C-alpha positions, -999 to +999 in steps of 0.1 A: -002+000-001+014+033-007+009+059+017-010+091+016-001+122+003+002+157+017-007+187+002+008+219+011-004+254-004+020+282+003-012+309+003+013+340+002+031+322-031+002+304-043+027+275-050+015+239-041+035+208-032+027+174-028+047+147-010+042+113+008+035+114+044+064+104+064+061+074+087+053+093+118+024+111+103+014+082+086+013+065+118-008+094+136-032+092+104-039+059+113-039+061+151-067+091+143-090+071+121-087+044+143-100+068+171-125+081+153-139+046+144-137+037+183-157+069+192-185+064+167-187+025+179-193+036+216-216+063+207-236+041+185-234+009+215-248+038+239-272+052+220-287+011+217-280+004+256-300+038+263-332+025+240-329-007+255-331+006+292-361+026+278-378-005+263-374-023+295-388+004+315-417+006+290-414+041+284-402+065+256-372+092+257-393+120+260-410+101+293-374+096+304-364+131+299-392+145+318-388+121+348-349+135+348-359+169+345-346+175+310-357+201+287 
């Protein structure tokens, strides 16, 4: 697999250059993607868990907000 490219744009001169990511940049890029995926999965799991609890209690989200003093 080839490494992603980095595009650098100098706004003062209008010059654009492209280069391959360094090993450090590539590792950070992969870590950022993995963290983003993990965050989205955790958010989805939390949403599912909330809905399961509401179903177990037999109430809607609006009713739960009323009980908890939410807006």
